[in-house]
PAZAPA-4460 file (N, C-alpha, C; in steps of 0.05 Angstrom, whole numbers, plus 32768, in hexadecimal, padded with zeros to 4 digits):
% residues 228
    n_x    n_y    n_z   ca_x   ca_y   ca_z    c_x    c_y    c_z   seq   type   mol
   809D   79C7   8314   809F   79DE   8305   80AB   79FC   830E     1      X     A
   80B2   79F9   8327   80BF   7A14   8334   80E0   7A10   832E     2      X     A
   80E7   79F6   832B   80FF   79EF   832A   8107   79F4   830C     3      X     A
   80F4   79F0   82FB   80FE   79F3   82DE   8101   7A11   82DA     4      X     A
   80F0   7A20   82E8   80EC   7A41   82E0   8108   7A48   82F1     5      X     A
   810F   7A40   8305   812C   7A48   8312   8141   7A3F   8305     6      X     A
   8144   7A26   82F8   8158   7A1F   82E5   815D   7A33   82D1     7      X     A
   8144   7A3A   82BD   8142   7A4E   82AD   814F   7A64   82B4     8      X     A
   8144   7A71   82CC   8147   7A8D   82D0   816C   7A8F   82D3     9      X     A
   8174   7A78   82E1   818D   7A74   82E5   819D   7A75   82C7    10      X     A
   8196   7A6A   82B8   81A6   7A60   82A0   81A6   7A80   8290    11      X     A
   8190   7A8F   8296   8192   7AA7   828B   81A2   7AC0   8296    12      X     A
   81A3   7AB7   82AC   81B3   7ACA   82BE   81D0   7AC7   82B7    13      X     A
   81D5   7AA8   82B3   81F5   7A9F   82AA   81F9   7AAD   8291    14      X     A
   81EA   7AA8   8284   81EB   7AB3   8265   81F5   7ACC   8266    15      X     A
   81E1   7AE1   8275   81E5   7AF6   8277   8202   7B01   827B    16      X     A
   820D   7AF8   8292   8228   7AF3   82A2   823C   7AF0   828B    17      X     A
   823B   7ADA   8283   824C   7ACE   826E   824D   7AE5   8253    18      X     A
   823E   7AF4   8249   8236   7B05   8237   8247   7B22   8242    19      X     A
   8244   7B26   825A   8251   7B40   8262   826E   7B36   8269    20      X     A
   8276   7B1D   8271   8293   7B1A   8271   82A4   7B18   8259    21      X     A
   8294   7B0F   8245   829F   7B0F   822A   82A3   7B2B   8221    22      X     A
   8294   7B3E   8229   829B   7B5B   821A   82B0   7B64   822F    23      X     A
   82B0   7B62   8244   82C8   7B6E   8256   82DB   7B62   824A    24      X     A
   82DB   7B4A   8245   82F8   7B37   8247   82FE   7B3D   8227    25      X     A
   82F1   7B41   8214   82FC   7B49   8200   8305   7B68   81FC    26      X     A
   82F8   7B74   8209   8302   7B96   8211   8320   7B94   8219    27      X     A
   8321   7B83   8232   8337   7B84   823F   8351   7B77   8232    28      X     A
   8345   7B65   8228   835E   7B4E   821C   836A   7B64   81F9    29      X     A
   835B   7B76   81F0   835D   7B82   81D7   8373   7B99   81DF    30      X     A
   8369   7BA8   81FA   8379   7BBF   8206   8395   7BB8   8211    31      X     A
   8392   7B9C   821C   83AA   7B92   8229   83BE   7B8C   8214    32      X     A
   83B5   7B79   81FD   83C5   7B72   81EA   83D5   7B8B   81D9    33      X     A
   83C6   7B9F   81CF   83CE   7BBA   81C2   83E7   7BC2   81DA    34      X     A
   83DA   7BCA   81F6   83F2   7BD9   820B   840A   7BC2   8208    35      X     A
   8406   7BAB   820C   841E   7B93   820D   8431   7B99   81F1    36      X     A
   8428   7B9C   81D9   842F   7B97   81BE   843C   7BB5   81BB    37      X     A
   842D   7BC7   81C8   843C   7BE8   81B7   844C   7BF4   81CA    38      X     A
   844F   7BE9   81E9   845C   7BF2   81FC   8452   7C0B   8206    39      X     A
   8442   7C19   81FA   8434   7C2F   8206   8411   7C2C   8207    40      X     A
   840A   7C35   8221   83EE   7C2C   8225   83DD   7C3E   8218    41      X     A
   83C8   7C2F   8205   83B3   7C3A   81FC   83A0   7C4F   820E    42      X     A
   83A1   7C42   8227   8391   7C52   823C   83A2   7C67   824A    43      X     A
   83B6   7C6F   8243   83C5   7C88   8247   83BA   7CA4   8240    44      X     A
   83A5   7C9E   822D   8398   7CB6   8224   838D   7CC4   823B    45      X     A
   8385   7CAE   824F   8374   7CB8   8265   8386   7CC1   827D    46      X     A
   83A2   7CBD   8275   83B0   7CC1   828D   83B7   7CE4   8290    47      X     A
   83B0   7CEF   82A3   83B1   7D09   82AE   83D4   7D0D   82A8    48      X     A
   83E5   7CFD   82B6   8400   7D04   82B7   840C   7D06   829F    49      X     A
   8403   7CF5   8287   8410   7CF9   826D   840B   7D0C   825D    50      X     A
   83E8   7D14   8265   83DF   7D28   8251   83EB   7D44   825F    51      X     A
   83F3   7D45   8270   83FF   7D5D   827D   841B   7D60   827B    52      X     A
   8426   7D53   826D   8442   7D51   8261   8442   7D62   8249    53      X     A
   844E   7D74   8247   8452   7D84   822E   846C   7D91   8227    54      X     A
   847C   7D95   823A   8499   7D9D   8230   84A8   7D83   822C    55      X     A
   84C6   7D86   821D   84D7   7D6C   821A   84DD   7D62   822F    56      X     A
   84E6   7D79   8247   84F3   7D6C   825D   84DF   7D5D   826F    57      X     A
   84BF   7D68   8270   84A9   7D54   827C   84A9   7D38   826E    58      X     A
   84AD   7D3C   8258   84AB   7D22   8246   84BE   7D10   824C    59      X     A
   84DB   7D1E   824D   84E9   7D07   8250   84EC   7CFA   8272    60      X     A
   84DF   7D0A   828B   84D3   7D00   829C   84C5   7CEF   82A3    61      X     A
   84AE   7CEF   828F   8494   7CE3   828B   84A4   7CC7   8282    62      X     A
   84B3   7CC6   826D   84B9   7CA9   825F   84CC   7C9B   8272    63      X     A
   84DC   7CA5   8289   84EA   7C95   829D   84D5   7C7A   82AF    64      X     A
   84E2   7C63   82A8   84D2   7C51   82B4   84D1   7C51   82D9    65      X     A
   84B8   7C51   82DE   84AC   7C56   82F8   84B9   7C3D   8306    66      X     A
   84C8   7C3B   831C   84D2   7C26   832B   84BC   7C15   8336    67      X     A
   84A3   7C18   8342   848E   7C07   8340   847C   7BFA   832B    68      X     A
   8485   7C07   830F   847D   7C01   82F8   8482   7BE7   82E6    69      X     A
   8498   7BDB   82FC   84AC   7BBE   82EC   849C   7BAD   82E4    70      X     A
   8488   7BA7   82F5   8473   7B90   82EB   8464   7B8F   82DA    71      X     A
   8463   7BA6   82CB   844D   7BB0   82BA   844C   7B9D   829D    72      X     A
   8462   7B93   8299   845D   7B76   827D   8452   7B65   828F    73      X     A
   845A   7B5A   82A3   844F   7B3B   82AF   8431   7B42   82B4    74      X     A
   8427   7B5C   82BD   840F   7B5F   82C2   8401   7B5D   82A3    75      X     A
   840A   7B6C   8297   83F6   7B6B   827C   83FA   7B53   8274    76      X     A
   840C   7B40   8272   840E   7B25   8267   83FA   7B10   8278    77      X     A
   83FA   7B14   8295   83E2   7B04   82A2   83C6   7B0D   829C    78      X     A
   83BF   7B26   829D   83AB   7B32   8295   839E   7B2D   827A    79      X     A
   83B0   7B2A   8267   83AD   7B1D   8248   83A3   7AFE   824B    80      X     A
   83B2   7AF6   825D   83A9   7AD6   825D   8390   7AD5   826C    81      X     A
   8388   7AE2   8288   8371   7AE4   8291   8357   7AEA   8277    82      X     A
   8356   7B00   826D   8347   7B09   825C   8344   7AF3   8246    83      X     A
   8356   7AE6   823C   835E   7AD6   8224   8346   7AB6   822E    84      X     A
   834D   7AB3   824D   833F   7A97   8252   831D   7A9D   8258    85      X     A
   8316   7AB9   8260   82FB   7AC0   8263   82F1   7ABB   8249    86      X     A
   82FB   7ACA   8234   82EE   7ACB   821C   82EB   7AAC   820D    87      X     A
   8300   7AA3   820F   8301   7A80   8208   82E8   7A72   8216    88      X     A
   82E3   7A71   8239   82D4   7A67   823E   82B9   7A72   823C    89      X     A
   82AD   7A8E   8238   829B   7A98   8231   828F   7A8A   821A    90      X     A
   829F   7A8E   8201   829C   7A7E   81EB   8291   7A60   81E5    91      X     A
   82A4   7A54   81F9   829E   7A3C   81FC   827F   7A2E   820A    92      X     A
   8276   7A43   821E   8261   7A45   822B   8249   7A4E   8219    93      X     A
   824C   7A5E   820E   8236   7A69   81FB   8235   7A52   81E0    94      X     A
   8249   7A48   81D9   8249   7A37   81BF   8241   7A1B   81C4    95      X     A
   824F   7A10   81DD   824A   79F5   81E2   823B   79F1   8200    96      X     A
   8236   7A06   8206   8227   7A02   8227   8238   79F6   823A    97      X     A
   8252   79F8   8237   8261   79E9   8247   826B   79F8   8263    98      X     A
   8255   79F6   8278   8260   7A05   828E   8275   79FC   82A0    99      X     A
   827F   79E5   82A0   8295   79D8   82A9   82B1   79E7   829F   100      X     A
   82B0   79E7   8286   82CD   79F6   827B   82C9   7A12   827D   101      X     A
   82B6   7A23   8281   82B0   7A41   8288   82B8   7A42   82A1   102      X     A
   82AA   7A30   82B3   82B5   7A36   82D1   82D7   7A32   82D4   103      X     A
   82DD   7A20   82CB   82FD   7A1E   82C8   830E   7A32   82BE   104      X     A
   8304   7A3F   82AA   8312   7A53   829F   8309   7A6A   82B2   105      X     A
   82F6   7A76   82BD   82EC   7A88   82CF   8303   7A8C   82E8   106      X     A
   8306   7A6F   82F1   8313   7A6D   8308   8331   7A6F   8301   107      X     A
   833B   7A67   82E7   835B   7A6A   82E2   835A   7A88   82D5   108      X     A
   8347   7A9A   82CF   8348   7AB3   82C6   834A   7AC6   82E4   109      X     A
   8339   7AB8   82F8   833D   7ACF   8312   835A   7ACE   8319   110      X     A
   8366   7AB7   831C   837D   7AAF   8329   8396   7AC0   831A   111      X     A
   8392   7AC0   82FB   83A8   7ACF   82EC   839B   7AEF   82ED   112      X     A
   8387   7AF8   82F7   837F   7B12   82F5   8389   7B1F   8312   113      X     A
   8394   7B0E   8327   8397   7B13   8343   83AE   7B2D   8342   114      X     A
   83CB   7B20   8336   83DD   7B2F   8334   83DA   7B50   8324   115      X     A
   83C4   7B47   8312   83C9   7B65   82FF   83B8   7B77   830C   116      X     A
   83A2   7B6B   831D   8392   7B7B   832F   83A8   7B88   8340   117      X     A
   83B5   7B7A   8356   83C3   7B85   836C   83D9   7B9F   8358   118      X     A
   83E1   7B94   8343   83F4   7BA4   8335   83E8   7BBF   8332   119      X     A
   83D0   7BC2   8322   83C8   7BD9   8316   83B6   7BEB   832D   120      X     A
   83B1   7BDE   8343   83A3   7BEC   8356   83B6   7BFB   8367   121      X     A
   83CE   7BF1   836C   83E9   7BFB   837A   83EF   7C14   8367   122      X     A
   83F1   7C0F   834D   83FA   7C27   833D   83E7   7C3E   8335   123      X     A
   83CE   7C40   833D   83B7   7C55   833A   83BC   7C6C   8340   124      X     A
   83D2   7C6B   8355   83D6   7C89   835D   83ED   7C94   8349   125      X     A
   83FD   7C89   833E   8410   7C9A   8321   840A   7C96   8307   126      X     A
   83F7   7C7E   8305   83E8   7C7C   82E7   83D3   7C75   82EB   127      X     A
   83C1   7C8B   82E0   83A8   7C8B   82E1   8398   7C76   82CF   128      X     A
   83A8   7C6E   82B7   839A   7C59   82A8   839B   7C3B   82BC   129      X     A
   83A8   7C3D   82D1   83A7   7C27   82DD   838F   7C1E   82EA   130      X     A
   837C   7C34   82EC   8367   7C34   82F9   834E   7C2B   82EC   131      X     A
   8356   7C2D   82D2   8344   7C1F   82BC   834A   7C02   82B9   132      X     A
   835D   7BFD   82BB   836B   7BDC   82BE   835B   7BD4   82D3   133      X     A
   835E   7BDC   82EF   8355   7BD8   830A   833A   7BD0   8303   134      X     A
   832B   7BE3   82FE   830B   7BDE   82F7   8303   7BCA   82E2   135      X     A
   8310   7BC5   82CE   830E   7BAC   82BB   8312   7B97   82C6   136      X     A
   832D   7B92   82DA   832C   7B7A   82E3   831F   7B71   82FB   137      X     A
   8318   7B85   8306   82FE   7B85   8322   82E4   7B7F   8312   138      X     A
   82DA   7B88   82F9   82C7   7B7B   82E9   82C6   7B60   82E3   139      X     A
   82E1   7B55   82D9   82DE   7B3C   82D3   82E0   7B27   82E8   140      X     A
   82ED   7B2E   82FF   82ED   7B1F   8318   82D2   7B1E   831E   141      X     A
   82C0   7B30   8323   82A4   7B32   832B   8293   7B29   8318   142      X     A
   8294   7B2A   8301   8285   7B1D   82EF   8287   7B00   82EA   143      X     A
   82A1   7AF7   82EF   82A5   7AD7   82EE   829A   7ACB   830A   144      X     A
   829E   7ADA   8321   8291   7ACE   8339   8277   7ACB   833C   145      X     A
   8268   7AE4   832F   8249   7ADF   832F   8242   7AD0   8318   146      X     A
   824E   7ACC   8302   8248   7AB2   82F0   8249   7A9D   82FE   147      X     A
   825B   7A90   830B   8260   7A79   8316   824F   7A75   8333   148      X     A
   8244   7A91   833C   8234   7A8B   8354   821A   7A7B   8353   149      X     A
   820F   7A7C   8340   81F1   7A6F   833E   81FD   7A54   833E   150      X     A
   820D   7A4B   8331   8212   7A2D   832D   8221   7A22   8348   151      X     A
   8231   7A33   8358   823B   7A2E   8374   8224   7A2E   8383   152      X     A
   8210   7A3A   8387   81FA   7A36   8397   81F4   7A1B   8392   153      X     A
   81E3   7A14   837B   81E1   79F0   8377   81F0   79E0   8386   154      X     A
   820B   79E5   8379   821F   79D2   8389   8222   79D2   83A2   155      X     A
   821C   79E9   83B6   8223   79EA   83CC   8208   79DD   83E0   156      X     A
   81F0   79DB   83CF   81D9   79D6   83D9   81D6   79B1   83D7   157      X     A
   81E2   79B0   83BE   81E6   798E   83BE   81F9   798A   83CB   158      X     A
   8212   7997   83D2   8224   798B   83E0   8219   7987   8407   159      X     A
   8207   7999   8406   81FE   799B   841E   81EA   7986   8425   160      X     A
   81DB   7980   8410   81C7   7966   8416   81D6   794E   8414   161      X     A
   81EE   794D   8409   8201   7933   840C   820B   792C   8427   162      X     A
   8216   7942   8431   8222   7943   844B   8210   793E   8463   163      X     A
   81F5   7945   845A   81E0   793F   8470   81D9   7925   8471   164      X     A
   81DE   790A   845D   81DA   78F7   845A   81F6   78E4   8465   165      X     A
   8209   78F5   846A   8222   78E6   8478   8218   78E0   8495   166      X     A
   8222   78C9   849F   8221   78BA   84BE   823F   78C6   84C8   167      X     A
   823A   78D0   84DE   8252   78D4   84F0   825F   78BF   8503   168      X     A
   8273   78C0   8509   827C   78A8   851A   8275   78B5   853B   169      X     A
   8274   78A2   8548   8270   78A7   8565   8289   78AC   8579   170      X     A
   8287   78AC   858B   82A3   78B6   8597   82B6   789C   859A   171      X     A
   82AA   7887   859D   82B2   786B   859C   82BF   7864   8583   172      X     A
   82B3   7863   8571   82C0   7862   8558   82D6   7872   854F   173      X     A
   82D2   788C   8555   82E5   78A2   854D   82FF   789C   8559   174      X     A
   82FE   7895   8577   8316   788E   8582   8326   7876   8579   175      X     A
   8314   7863   8573   8323   7849   856B   832B   784C   854C   176      X     A
   831E   785E   853E   832E   7864   8524   8345   7871   8523   177      X     A
   8346   7885   8532   835C   789D   853C   8373   7889   854A   178      X     A
   8370   7870   8554   8385   7862   8562   838E   784D   8548   179      X     A
   8384   7847   853A   838A   783A   8521   839E   7849   850B   180      X     A
   8396   7861   8509   83A1   7870   84FD   83C3   7877   850E   181      X     A
   83C2   787C   8524   83D9   788A   8532   83EB   786D   8533   182      X     A
   83DD   7855   8536   83F3   7836   8536   83FB   783A   8519   183      X     A
   83F1   7839   8500   83F6   7833   84E7   840B   784E   84E7   184      X     A
   8409   7864   84ED   8420   7874   84EA   8436   7875   84F0   185      X     A
   8439   7870   8513   8453   7866   851E   8457   784A   8511   186      X     A
   844B   7837   850C   8458   781B   84FE   8470   7827   84E8   187      X     A
   845A   7838   84D7   8471   7842   84BD   8485   7851   84C3   188      X     A
   8486   7865   84DC   849A   7871   84E2   84AF   7862   84F0   189      X     A
   84A6   784B   84FE   84BD   783B   8506   84CB   782A   84EF   190      X     A
   84B6   781D   84DF   84C4   7819   84C0   84D9   7823   84B8   191      X     A
   84D1   783E   84AF   84E8   7857   84A1   8500   7858   84B7   192      X     A
   84FB   7858   84CE   8510   785A   84E0   8526   7844   84DE   193      X     A
   851B   782A   84DD   852A   7812   84DD   8533   7810   84BF   194      X     A
   8525   7815   84A9   853B   7819   8493   854D   7830   848C   195      X     A
   8544   7842   849D   8563   7858   849C   8576   7847   84AC   196      X     A
   8573   783F   84BF   858D   7835   84D3   859B   7824   84C2   197      X     A
   858D   7810   84B4   8595   77F9   84A2   85A5   7805   8486   198      X     A
   859C   781F   847A   85AA   781F   845F   85B9   783B   846C   199      X     A
   85B6   7848   847B   85C8   785D   8481   85E7   7857   847C   200      X     A
   85EE   7844   8489   860F   783E   848C   8619   783A   8471   201      X     A
   860C   7828   8465   8617   781F   8448   8614   7831   8436   202      X     A
   85FF   7841   8437   8602   785A   8425   8617   786F   8425   203      X     A
   8613   7875   8444   862A   7889   8448   8647   787F   8442   204      X     A
   8648   7866   844D   8667   785D   843F   866A   785B   8426   205      X     A
   8659   7853   8414   8658   7850   83F7   865D   7871   83ED   206      X     A
   864A   787E   83F7   8656   789C   83E9   866C   78AD   83F7   207      X     A
   8675   78A9   840D   868D   78B4   8418   86AC   789D   8408   208      X     A
   86A0   7889   8407   86BC   7878   83F6   86BA   7883   83D7   209      X     A
   86A8   7886   83C9   86A5   789C   83B2   86B5   78B2   83AC   210      X     A
   86B0   78C3   83C8   86B8   78DE   83CA   86DF   78D5   83CB   211      X     A
   86E3   78C8   83E1   86FC   78C0   83E1   870D   78BE   83CC   212      X     A
   8705   78A9   83C2   8710   789C   83A3   8716   78B1   838D   213      X     A
   86FC   78C4   838E   8706   78DE   837B   871B   78F1   8385   214      X     A
   871A   78F5   83A0   872D   7903   83A8   8746   78F6   83A5   215      X     A
   8747   78E0   83A8   8763   78D4   83A8   8770   78D4   8388   216      X     A
   8757   78CE   8373   8767   78C9   8359   8767   78EB   8350   217      X     A
   8762   7906   8357   8763   7918   8347   8783   7927   834F   218      X     A
   8789   7924   8364   87A7   7929   836B   87BF   791D   8357   219      X     A
   87B3   7900   8354   87C8   78EF   8348   87C7   78FC   8328   220      X     A
   87AF   78FF   831E   87B2   7907   82FE   87BE   7922   82FE   221      X     A
   87BC   7936   8312   87C6   794F   830D   87E3   794C   8314   222      X     A
   87EC   793D   831F   880B   7931   831F   8812   792B   830D   223      X     A
   8806   7918   82FB   880A   790D   82E2   880F   7923   82CE   224      X     A
   87FC   7937   82CF   8802   7946   82BD   8815   795D   82C0   225      X     A
   881D   7961   82DB   8834   7978   82DE   884E   7963   82D4   226      X     A
   8852   794C   82D8   8866   7943   82CE   886C   793F   82B1   227      X     A
   8859   793E   82A8   8853   793F   8285   8861   7959   827F   228      X     A
***
C-alpha cells in the first residue's frame, strides 16, 4: 500500500513539473522565435541601455554590433530547439504518458540549452535582457532535472539492487582472466605486425609505380602539345 501511495505521489509531482516545463518552454519558444525572426529582441523593452538612448548619435552607437554578440543567432536557434523539444516531450507525456520519450527530450533540451546559457550569461553585463534569457534557461534546466529526478531515484535503487546480486571474482580468478586478455591482445598485435610486414612492400611498390608512371606520362603530353 505504501508503494502505491509513493508511486501516486511521484506521478503527481512529475505531472506538476511537466506542466511547469510546458509553460516555461512555450514562453521561451515564443519569445525566442520572435526575436530570431524580427532581428530585434522583444525583451529589449527591459534593456536599460536601449531605453536610455534618446539622441540620433546614441541610437547609431547602440545599433552597432557588439563584438561579443556575434553568436546571437546560434544561441537563439539552439534555445528555440531546446524549448521545442521540451514542449513536444511534455505534450507526449501528458497525452500518452510516455516517460521515456519525455526523458529523452529533456536530456536533449538540456544539451541544446548549454550554449545559450553560457552565451546569455556572459552578456548580462552589456545586455540586460540577456538576464531574462538566462533565468528562463536556468528554469528549463532545473525543472527538467527535477522532473527526471524521481524516476532516476527509482532507477538508481533498482540498479543498486542488481549490483548487489553480482558475484565478484577473487584474486586468483582476476589474475587468470587478466592474463588471458593480455595474451589475446599480444597475439592480435603480433598478427597485425606480420600482416603489415607482408603487405607493406608490394603496396608501396604499387603506389610508387603508379606515381612514377603518371609523372612520366605528363611531360610527354606537354611536349606533344608544344610541338603542335
